[in-house]
N, C-alpha and C positions, 0 to 999 in steps of 0.2 A: 504493500500500500504506500508506504512512505517513500518520497523521493530523496530522502536523506539517509545517512548511515544509522543503523540501529543504535539506540542509546544504551549506555551502561551507567550504573549508579554505585555510590559507596555502599558498603554492606548494611549500614544502619539507616539508609535513606528510605523515605516513603514517597512513591510517585503518585501524584494525583492528576488524572487526565479528564479533560472536558473537551467539548467540541462546539464550535460556533461559526456562524457567518457574520456579516457586518451588522445585521439587525439585532443580534443578541449579544454582541461583543461586550458592551458596557455592562449588561446585566451579569454576564460571566465575571466581569471585573468586580462587581459588587460581591458576588459569591466568593471569589478568591480572597477578597478583603476580609470577609467574615471568617473564612477558614483560618487565615493567618493570624488575625486578631485573637482568636480563641484557641490557638495551638500552644501547647506548653513548651515546644522546642521548634520554632519555625525554621531553624537552620537545617533540620533534617528533611524538610519538605521540598520536593521538586515539582513545580507546576508545569503542566503541558497543556497546550491548546491545539487541537486538531483544527487547522485553518480551513474553513469552508468558504473563504473569500472575504477576508478582513483587510481593510485599507491600511497601508503602512502608517499613516498618521494616527490611526486608531490604535494600532499595535504599540506605538510609542507612548500614547497616553496610558494604555493598559499596563505596560511595564512600569511606568512612573508611579502609578497608583499602588501596584503590588509592592514595590520597593518602599514606598512611603509607609505602608502598613507593617513592614518588617520582613517581607519575603525576599527571595533571591531574584525574582523576576519571573518571566514566562518563556518557556521554550515552545516556539510555534512550529508545528509539524505540518509540512506540505505533502501532498499526495495527488494521485490521479483520481479526481472526483468522478470521472466517467464510469468507474466501477459501480457506482451507486445511483447515478442519475436516471437510469431506466426503471428503478424501483418506484412503486407508487407511494404517495404521501397522503396523509389524512389530516384534515382540518388545519390547525395552526402549526402543525409539525412539518419541518422541512426535511430534505434528504440528509441533512447533517445528523439526524437522529440515528442513521445507519452506521456512522463512522466508528462507533464504539465496538462494532463487531470485529474490526481489524486491529484493535489495540495491541494484541500480542506482537504484531509486526513492527511496532515502533521500537521495541526494546530487544536487546540481545538476550541470550539464554541465561545470563547471570542475574537478570531481573525476574524474580519468581512470582511477585504479587504486586498488584496495583489497585488503587481506588479509582473508580469512575464516578463522576457526578454530572447530572444535568445542569443546565444553566439556571433553571428556575428553582434553585434551592438556596437556602441560607444555612451556614454551618455554625451552630451555637456550641456544640460539644468539641472535644479535643479529637482532631482527626487521627492522631497517633493512637488513641485508644481503639478506634474502629479498625485501623490498619493492623493492629496487633492480634486481631481475631485469628484463631487457628483454623485454616481451611485446607489443611493438607490432604484431606480425604474428599474434598468437594471442588467442583469446577468454579463455583461462585457462591458468595454469601450475599443475601439480600433480605428485604422485608416483604412479607406477604402483601399483595395488592388489595387495597380496601376501597378503591374508588371506581367501582364498576363491576360488571358481570361478564367481562370478556372471556373469563375462564370457561363459561358455559359453551360459547361458540367453539372454543378450542377443543372442548371435550375432555377437560381434566378437572379434578377436584379443586375447590376454592383454595384449600390449604397447600396446594402444590403450585400455585400461580404467584410469581413474585413480581414486584414493581421494578422496572429496569432503570429508574432514575438515580438510584444509589446502588452501586455494585462494588464488591470486593472480588477481584478476579484472580484465580489461580492460573497463572500463565503457563506453568509447566503442563498442567492437565489440558488446557486449551490447545496448546501446540501438539501434544501427544495425540489427542483425539480429533484434531482438525476441526474444532468447533466452529470457527469462523465460516468455513465453507459449508459445514453442515447446516448452519442457521440460514445462510443464503439459499441453499437448496430447498430447505423446508418452506421458506417464504415463497419461492417460485412454484413449488409443487402442491401447496395447500392453500390457495387463495380463499377458498370457501370456509376455512377455519380461522381466518385472521381478521381481526377488527381493529388492530393497532398497526403502527409501522413495524418496528422490529421486536417489540415486547412479546407479542404472541409467538413469533418465530423462535425467540430465545427460550421461551417457556416450552414450546413444542419439543425442543431438543433437550433442555436441561431440567424439566419439571421434577425429575426424580434424583437430580444430582446437585442440589443446592442446599446450603445451610441457612436456616432461619435466623435472622438477626432480630434483636429486640425492636419493638415498634418505634422506639424513640429515635432510631437511626434513619427513619424515613417517615416523618410525621405527615400523614395524609388527612385530608378533610373527612374521610370516612370515619375517623376517630370521634367526630362530633355527632355521629348518627347512631342511634340505638337500632342496630340491624343484625341480621343473621351473620353478616360478615365479621363482626367483632364479638359475637356471642361466645365464640370458642376461646377467647383470650381471657386471662385473669384480669379482673377489673383493676387490680393494682398496677398491672403493666400498662393498661390503657391510661390510667390516671398519671403514671410516671411519664408516659409519652407526651401527654398534653401539658403537664406542668414543667417537665424538664426535657424538652426536645433536643436531641443532638443535632438533627438536621431537619429543617422544615422544607417540605416539598410543596410548592404551589401548583398543584395539578390542575389541568383543564384551562378554561378560558379566563378564570379570575386571577390573572397574574398581578403581582403587587406593583407593577409599573403602569397599570392602567390608571387613568385619571380618577375613577371612582372604583373602590374595591369593596368586596364583601367578605374577605377573609379576616377573622379576628386577630391574626398575627401578621397582617400585612405590614404593620409598623416595624417588624424586625428587619424587613428589607430596607425600609427607610433609615433605620438605625445605622446601617453600613453605607447606603447610598449617600447619606448626608456627610459621610467622611471623605467622599471624593471631591475633587475640585469643582465638579459640576455633576449634580445628581441626574441620572438618566431618566428619572420619572418626571413627566410633564406636570405642571401645576394645574389642578382642576379649577374651573370657573363655576360661577353660580349656575350658568346654563348647563354645564356638564352634569351637575347634581340633579337639576330638573329633568334632564333627559334620562338619566340613569334610574330615577325613581318614578318613571312615567307608567309603570305597569304594576299590577298586584303582585306578580311573582317576584319582581325586584324588591318591592317593599317587604315581602316576606323574608327575602335574603337579608335585607337590612336589619329586620327585627331579630333574626337568628344570630346575626353577627354581633349586634349590641348585647344580646342575651349572653353570648359566650364571652364577650369582653367583661361583662359584670362578674361572670364566674371566675375569670382569671384574676380580676382585681380582688375579689373576695378571698381567693386562695393565695394571695401574696405575690402573684406574678407581676413584675414591673413592665407594663406595656409601654412601648415607645410611641408616643402620640404627638 
């Protein structure tokens, strides 16, 4: 995949990989900023961005912001994008979502394990804690998906279907079993079973070969709903995930960089976006609020958001507002 030489790393280093195009580049920068700010030893963290078409001037700003936060900078990985451009995309997700499939090709065989993160996450926990998870017997570690019923179309049980926005990858096993090509083949041969970009294909191949991470390492909005999807979890684990999220994942259309948001923890994005020289979130106007609240369904979302915010305040969570 990469047009550059495979990377090697010091023995105690932790590689964190994300991918972005120009549209998401500064949101990725906010994510990297949160990761570095909350890391106990940033010197051990090496950040990689698979470049889906980021302007050189934007890369310069991204590097400056990450270094300002205390990080080493960002290693931008270039590659032949045509490998993925023929694959279909869904809704707001672009073809860059597929790039994570080829992550093992970025590194040489001395690198055994890497963390992958989507752009629409904020890291509040210590990434070194997540990276230390033992996955020697698993191809990947992840959190069960709580934000939809895509597992039904795929034809696997709910508790075997993971969310691909936060992944800890065992590169040794991926290389040994040629997982990258297996996932692409599954995607092409099973279109009737797939309702996401690459997440369903990853699960189609790995649904019996992944380690369950605690819910706090991929906080999803499904945690706010009393449904069959969270009924199987210990209520204390759900509470811990809500009050002490290690990674917040803003799944779906309600991104924290929208002018009007309905996620009760959207302010955690602002907490780190406001540390940048220029926040990538546009400022809402009164007209934006009127437009956003012009339907009963949106007013219900607003009511639920405010209800959850009250719960957070009552339980001592310091919301950034």
